[in-house]
C-alpha positions in Angstrom: 107.9 89.3 95.1 104.2 89.0 95.9 103.2 88.2 92.7 102.3 84.6 91.3 105.1 83.2 89.1 102.4 82.2 86.5 101.8 85.9 86.1 105.3 86.5 84.3 104.6 84.2 81.4 103.9 80.6 80.5 107.3 79.6 79.6 109.1 76.9 81.8 112.2 78.9 81.6 110.6 82.2 82.9 108.7 80.4 85.8 111.9 78.6 87.2 114.0 82.1 87.1 110.8 83.6 89.0 110.9 80.6 91.5 114.9 81.0 91.9 114.7 84.6 92.7 111.6 84.4 95.1 113.9 81.7 97.1 116.9 83.9 96.8 114.8 86.6 98.3 113.5 84.6 100.8 116.9 83.3 101.9 118.4 87.0 102.3 115.3 87.8 104.4 116.3 84.5 106.7 119.6 85.7 106.8 118.6 89.2 108.0 116.4 87.7 110.9 119.2 85.4 111.9 121.8 88.0 112.1 119.7 90.4 113.9 118.6 87.7 116.5 122.5 86.8 116.8 123.3 90.5 117.6 120.3 90.9 120.0 120.9 90.4 123.9 118.1 87.6 123.7 118.0 86.0 120.6 115.0 83.9 120.9 113.2 87.0 122.3 114.1 89.1 119.7 113.1 86.6 116.9 109.6 86.2 118.9 108.9 90.0 119.3 109.2 90.5 115.4 106.7 88.2 113.9 106.4 90.0 110.7 110.2 89.4 110.0 109.5 85.9 110.3 106.5 85.7 108.3 108.5 87.5 105.4 110.6 84.7 105.1 107.7 82.2 104.0 105.2 84.5 102.8 106.1 86.9 100.2 103.1 89.3 100.3 104.1 90.5 104.0 107.3 91.8 102.4 105.4 94.8 101.1 104.9 96.2 104.7 108.8 96.2 104.8 108.8 98.6 102.1 106.9 101.2 104.5 110.1 101.1 106.5 112.3 101.9 103.5 110.1 104.8 102.2 110.1 106.5 105.9 114.0 106.2 105.9 114.3 107.6 102.4 111.7 110.7 103.3 114.0 111.7 106.0 117.1 112.1 103.6 115.9 115.3 102.0 117.2 113.9 98.4 115.2 114.4 95.3 116.6 111.2 93.8 115.6 109.3 97.0 112.2 110.7 97.2 111.9 109.5 93.7 112.8 106.1 94.6 110.8 106.0 97.5 107.6 107.3 95.2 108.2 104.6 92.8 108.3 101.9 95.7 105.2 103.0 96.8 103.6 103.1 93.4 104.7 99.8 92.4 103.3 98.2 96.0 99.8 100.0 95.0 100.0 98.3 91.6 100.6 94.8 93.2 98.1 95.4 95.9 95.3 96.6 93.2 96.4 93.5 91.2 96.0 91.0 94.2 92.3 92.3 95.2 90.7 93.0 91.6 91.9 90.1 89.6 89.1 87.9 90.6 86.6 90.6 91.7 83.1 90.7 89.9 83.0 93.2 87.0 86.7 94.1 87.7 88.6 95.4 84.6 92.1 94.6 85.9 92.8 91.1 85.4 96.6 91.0 85.0 99.7 92.6 86.2 100.3 94.5 83.2 97.0 96.2 83.5 97.8 97.2 86.9 100.9 98.7 86.2 99.3 100.7 83.4 96.5 101.9 85.5 99.1 102.9 88.1 101.1 105.1 85.8 97.8 106.7 84.7 96.7 107.6 88.2 100.2 108.7 89.5 100.6 110.9 86.5 96.7 112.4 87.1 95.9 111.5 83.4 93.2 108.6 84.2 92.1 107.7 80.8 89.2 105.7 82.6 89.9 102.4 80.6 91.1 100.9 84.1 89.8 101.2 87.4 89.3 99.5 90.7 85.8 98.2 91.5 86.6 96.8 95.2 87.0 98.9 98.4 90.4 97.9 99.0 91.5 98.5 95.5 89.9 102.1 95.6 91.5 102.8 98.9 94.9 101.7 97.5 93.9 104.0 94.3 93.7 107.0 96.9 97.1 106.4 98.3 98.6 106.2 94.7 97.0 109.3 93.7 98.0 111.2 96.6 101.8 109.6 96.1 101.7 111.3 92.2 100.2 114.6 93.8 103.1 114.8 96.4 105.5 113.6 93.8 104.6 116.4 91.3 104.6 119.1 93.9 108.1 117.9 95.2 109.4 117.9 91.8 107.9 121.5 90.9 109.4 122.8 94.1 112.8 121.6 93.2 112.6 122.9 89.7 111.6 126.1 91.2 114.5 126.3 93.8 117.3 125.6 91.1 116.1 128.3 88.9 116.1 130.7 91.7 119.4 129.6 93.0 120.8 130.1 89.6 119.3 133.3 89.1 120.8 134.7 92.3 124.2 133.3 91.3 124.3 134.9 88.0 123.2 138.5 89.4 126.2 140.9 89.8 126.3 142.9 93.0 125.4 146.6 93.0 128.7 148.8 93.0 128.5 150.3 96.5 128.2 153.9 96.8 130.9 155.7 98.7 129.7 157.1 102.0 128.8 160.8 102.2 131.0 162.9 104.3 130.0 163.7 107.7 128.9 167.3 108.4 131.4 169.1 110.9 129.5 170.8 113.9 130.2 174.3 115.2 131.7 172.8 118.6 134.0 170.8 116.5 135.1 173.8 114.5 135.9 175.9 117.7 138.1 173.1 119.3 139.8 172.8 115.8 140.3 176.5 115.8 141.6 176.6 119.7 143.9 173.8 118.7 145.6 175.8 116.0 145.9 178.9 118.0 147.6 176.8 121.0 150.3 175.4 118.2 150.8 178.9 116.7 151.5 180.1 120.2 153.7 177.5 120.8 155.8 177.9 117.7 155.8 181.6 118.2 157.4 181.6 122.0 160.9 180.6 121.0 161.2 182.9 118.2 160.3 185.7 120.7 162.8 184.5 123.3 165.7 184.3 120.7 165.1 187.8 119.6 165.1 189.2 122.8 168.5 187.7 123.6 170.0 189.4 120.5 168.9 192.8 121.3 170.1 193.0 124.9 174.0 192.8 124.3 173.9 195.3 121.3 172.1 197.9 123.7 174.4 197.3 126.3 177.4 198.1 123.9 175.9 201.4 122.3 175.4 202.6 126.2 179.3 202.3 126.6 
């Protein structure tokens, strides 16, 4: 957490809870860098070549940079829920950055984290009531990034909804009945071949009957001559 504990409330219990959470989160970052260094071939070299990881253990604001790695990994998944999670992380980072640079700036109207979160919601949804706005250069650059995140999220959600409607429409559509194939026209050459085949079959079937008839007449004719 990069926000000061005093911004969450004036109660002693709230402040102690925030400090406990910050220390626990610092311990998680410390354990992470220790495990990575132990698994690396050169333990000390790995720790020295990752100064941001070491600084994140002590300085909470540095942890905002690690959310960029999280966002990049989530964008590669191609999942809408993870994309929305990444967009939410980016918007919250923008709210924290705007709060840090605007709270003590001259003529600024964003003095609390609540104001910054409300401004972020207005910017992401492209509503822009105008009741809160950044006045510093850093805040305006961050506002451009938050606005781009909102436009990109709106485009992705719209595309996802349109794709789901198209998928449902294509699945519900019944396929048209297939028309029977038209019979193929017979050419003259094929007709000649068929007629010749029929003639050969008729000639072959008529030859045995002729031979049988000739054999029956020969004995009868010899008897009559005698």
